[in-house]
C-alpha positions in Angstrom: 82.3 64.0 69.5 83.1 61.3 67.0 80.2 59.9 65.0 78.1 63.1 65.1 77.3 65.1 62.0 77.3 68.8 62.4 75.9 71.4 59.9 78.3 74.2 58.9 76.2 76.6 61.0 76.6 74.3 64.1 80.3 74.0 63.6 80.7 77.8 63.3 78.6 78.2 66.5 80.8 75.7 68.3 83.9 77.6 67.1 82.5 80.9 68.2 81.5 79.7 71.6 84.8 78.0 72.4 87.0 79.7 74.9 90.3 80.0 73.1 92.0 79.8 69.8 93.6 76.5 70.9 90.1 75.1 71.5 89.0 76.3 68.0 92.0 74.5 66.5 91.4 71.3 68.5 87.7 71.3 67.5 88.5 71.9 63.8 91.1 69.2 63.8 88.8 66.7 65.6 86.0 67.3 63.0 88.5 67.1 60.1 90.2 64.0 61.3 87.4 62.0 62.9 84.1 63.1 61.2 85.0 63.4 57.6 85.5 60.6 55.2 88.9 60.3 53.4 87.2 61.6 50.2 85.8 64.7 52.0 89.2 65.5 53.5 90.9 65.1 50.1 88.4 67.5 48.5 88.7 70.1 51.3 92.5 69.9 51.1 92.4 70.3 47.3 90.2 73.5 47.6 92.4 74.9 50.3 95.5 74.5 48.2 93.8 76.1 45.1 93.6 79.8 45.7 91.1 80.3 42.8 88.9 77.5 44.0 89.0 78.9 47.5 88.1 82.4 46.3 85.2 81.0 44.3 84.0 79.0 47.4 84.2 82.1 49.6 82.5 84.3 47.1 79.4 81.9 46.9 76.1 83.0 48.2 76.0 80.4 50.9 79.5 81.2 52.2 78.8 84.9 52.2 75.6 84.3 54.2 77.5 82.3 56.8 80.3 84.8 56.9 77.8 87.6 57.5 76.0 85.6 60.1 79.0 84.2 62.0 81.8 86.5 61.1 83.3 89.2 63.3 80.9 91.8 64.4 82.0 95.3 63.3 
């Protein structure tokens, strides 16, 4: 998988279609470790550590659209 660039939508589809929670974790770790630059990883880690920044990110229009599209079906 290394060397490919996936859109957020493609990554979410991959996670949804994987067979297990372990596969989801392995895929997410592979993308994080092998497909993102050090700067991208640093920025993601900073947002994940900052509760306010994470809440702002998740409240954004794009994030809400993706969550509605790929989130759990009620």
